[in-house]
C-alpha positions in Angstrom: -44.5 -47.3 1.9 -43.1 -48.5 -1.4 -41.5 -45.9 -3.6 -39.5 -46.0 -6.8 -37.1 -43.5 -8.4 -35.3 -43.2 -11.7 -31.6 -42.4 -12.1 -30.8 -40.7 -15.5 -27.1 -40.2 -16.2 -25.9 -38.5 -19.3 -22.2 -37.6 -19.8 -21.4 -37.8 -16.1 -24.4 -35.7 -15.0 -27.4 -36.9 -13.1 -31.0 -35.6 -13.4 -32.6 -34.3 -10.2 -35.7 -32.4 -9.4 -36.4 -30.1 -6.5 -39.6 -31.0 -4.5 -42.5 -28.5 -4.4 -42.9 -26.1 -1.5 -46.2 -27.7 -0.5 -45.0 -31.3 -0.2 -43.2 -33.3 2.4 -39.4 -32.6 2.2 -40.1 -29.3 0.4 -37.1 -27.8 -1.3 -35.2 -31.0 -1.2 -33.7 -32.4 -4.4 -34.5 -35.9 -5.4 -34.3 -38.5 -8.1 -37.8 -38.4 -9.8 -40.3 -41.1 -9.0 -43.1 -41.7 -6.6 -45.3 -44.2 -4.8 -46.1 -47.6 -6.1 -49.8 -48.2 -6.2 -51.4 -51.4 -5.0 -50.9 -54.2 -7.5 -48.6 -52.1 -9.6 -45.2 -53.3 -10.7 -42.4 -50.9 -9.6 -41.2 -50.5 -13.2 -44.8 -49.5 -14.3 -45.0 -47.0 -11.4 -41.8 -45.4 -12.6 -43.0 -45.0 -16.1 -46.3 -43.5 -14.9 -44.6 -41.1 -12.5 -42.2 -39.8 -15.1 -45.1 -39.2 -17.5 -47.2 -37.4 -14.8 -44.4 -35.3 -13.3 -42.1 -34.6 -16.2 -44.1 -35.4 -19.3 -41.5 -37.8 -20.7 -41.4 -41.4 -21.7 -38.7 -43.5 -20.2 -37.2 -46.9 -20.6 -36.5 -48.7 -17.3 -33.2 -50.4 -17.6 -31.6 -52.1 -14.7 -32.4 -52.2 -10.9 -29.7 -50.3 -9.0 -30.5 -51.1 -5.4 -33.0 -50.7 -2.6 -32.7 -48.1 0.1 -34.9 -47.8 3.2 -35.6 -46.0 6.4 -38.4 -46.6 9.0 -41.1 -45.2 6.7 -40.0 -45.7 3.1 -38.6 -48.5 0.9 -37.1 -46.9 -2.2 -36.2 -48.9 -5.2 -33.8 -47.1 -7.6 -33.6 -48.0 -11.3 -31.4 -46.8 -14.1 -33.6 -45.2 -16.7 -33.2 -43.6 -20.1 -35.3 -40.9 -21.8 -36.9 -42.2 -25.0 -36.7 -40.2 -28.2 -34.2 -37.7 -26.8 -37.1 -36.0 -24.9 -36.3 -33.2 -22.4 -38.1 -33.4 -19.1 -40.8 -30.7 -18.7 -41.3 -29.2 -15.2 -44.9 -30.1 -14.3 -44.8 -30.1 -10.5 -41.3 -29.5 -9.2 -39.7 -26.2 -8.3 -36.6 -26.7 -10.4 -34.9 -29.4 -12.6 -31.2 -29.8 -13.1 -28.3 -31.9 -14.1 -25.5 -32.4 -11.6 -22.3 -34.3 -11.2 -22.2 -36.6 -8.2 -19.9 -34.1 -6.4 -22.4 -31.2 -7.1 -25.4 -33.4 -6.2 -24.0 -34.4 -2.8 -23.7 -30.7 -1.9 -27.5 -30.1 -2.5 -30.2 -30.3 0.1 -31.3 -33.9 -0.3 -33.6 -36.4 1.5 -31.7 -39.1 3.3 -32.5 -41.8 0.8 -31.6 -39.7 -2.2 -28.3 -38.9 -0.5 -27.8 -42.6 0.1 -28.3 -43.3 -3.7 -25.7 -40.6 -4.6 -23.2 -42.1 -2.1 -23.9 -45.5 -3.5 -23.4 -44.3 -7.1 -20.1 -42.6 -6.1 -18.8 -45.9 -4.7 -19.5 -47.5 -8.1 -17.4 -45.0 -10.0 
């Protein structure tokens, strides 16, 4: 399954969302994003998912890296919020801004944890 996520970093804090109780990996924190539909570009999927889940417009900047397990291939991109918009919680339990040290202590899915570890190595 092809999935994308967006990494937003402002002043050393990263934006994460806590997955809903009724979804796979309930209560886990993640970088927002979602499935790439058939014939959809990853960047377009990311723009669509941010609009659907957080009611914000984003600009997709650069590709960070690809992370995978036996089920999912996750492409992570650096993104920025357009027009200084604040994300609105449409479907997650909670939203938050965390330093990498704070984020690594959260309950995370394995691929989101891998992204945080990767970002920490770049610092």
